[in-house]
C-alpha positions as CSV (number, residue, x, y, z in Angstrom):
1,X,-0.1,-0.1,-0.1
2,X,1.2,3.5,-0.6
3,X,1.7,5.1,2.6
4,X,0.9,8.8,1.4
5,X,-2.3,7.5,-0.4
6,X,-3.2,5.8,2.9
7,X,-2.6,9.0,4.9
8,X,-4.5,11.2,2.5
9,X,-7.7,8.6,2.5
10,X,-7.4,9.2,6.7
11,X,-6.9,13.0,6.6
12,X,-10.1,13.1,3.7
13,X,-12.0,11.3,6.6
14,X,-11.4,13.8,9.3
15,X,-11.1,17.0,7.4
16,X,-14.0,19.3,8.2
17,X,-15.5,17.1,10.8
18,X,-16.3,17.7,14.5
19,X,-13.9,15.0,16.3
20,X,-16.6,14.7,19.4
21,X,-19.2,13.5,16.9
22,X,-17.1,10.6,15.5
23,X,-17.4,7.2,17.1
24,X,-13.6,6.7,17.8
25,X,-13.9,9.6,20.0
26,X,-16.7,8.7,22.2
27,X,-16.2,9.4,26.0
28,X,-12.9,10.8,25.0
29,X,-11.7,14.8,25.2
30,X,-10.7,15.1,21.5
31,X,-7.4,16.6,22.3
32,X,-4.2,16.2,20.0
33,X,-2.7,13.7,22.0
34,X,-5.9,11.3,21.7
35,X,-6.0,12.3,17.9
36,X,-2.4,11.3,17.3
37,X,-3.1,7.9,18.6
38,X,-6.1,7.0,17.1
39,X,-4.6,8.3,13.4
40,X,-1.5,6.2,14.3
41,X,-3.4,3.1,14.9
42,X,-5.4,3.6,11.9
43,X,-2.3,4.4,9.8
44,X,-0.8,1.2,10.9
45,X,-3.7,-0.9,10.4
46,X,-3.4,0.1,6.7
47,X,0.2,0.1,6.2
48,X,1.1,-3.8,4.8
49,X,5.0,-4.1,4.8
50,X,7.2,-7.0,6.2
51,X,10.0,-4.5,7.1
52,X,7.5,-2.1,9.0
53,X,8.8,-2.4,12.9
54,X,7.0,1.2,13.9
55,X,4.5,4.0,13.0
56,X,5.0,7.2,14.6
57,X,2.5,10.1,14.1
58,X,3.3,13.9,15.5
59,X,0.5,16.3,15.3
60,X,0.9,20.1,15.2
61,X,-1.8,22.0,16.8
62,X,0.2,25.5,16.2
63,X,3.9,26.7,16.0
64,X,4.6,25.3,19.3
65,X,1.9,22.8,20.7
66,X,2.4,19.3,19.4
67,X,1.6,15.8,20.0
68,X,2.8,12.3,18.8
69,X,2.4,8.9,19.5
70,X,4.7,5.7,18.2
71,X,3.5,2.4,17.7
72,X,5.5,-0.8,17.8
73,X,4.2,-3.1,15.0
74,X,4.6,-6.8,14.4
75,X,6.2,-7.6,11.4
76,X,3.4,-8.7,8.6
């Protein structure tokens, strides 16, 4: 799978949507910390590569505020 294409699909899904209304944010504060974790897991599920060891997503809220999440993955 093309990683950029998968990322674009995920971005398109979340674009212009209220995170509070999405099932993956049920009961959660829609913070960039939660969003980076949710996005990282979703992206990792879409990537199929034998050599993939980890996926890291880093989201910027503004010039100084960011959150990242790293997921170790088992080889496919």
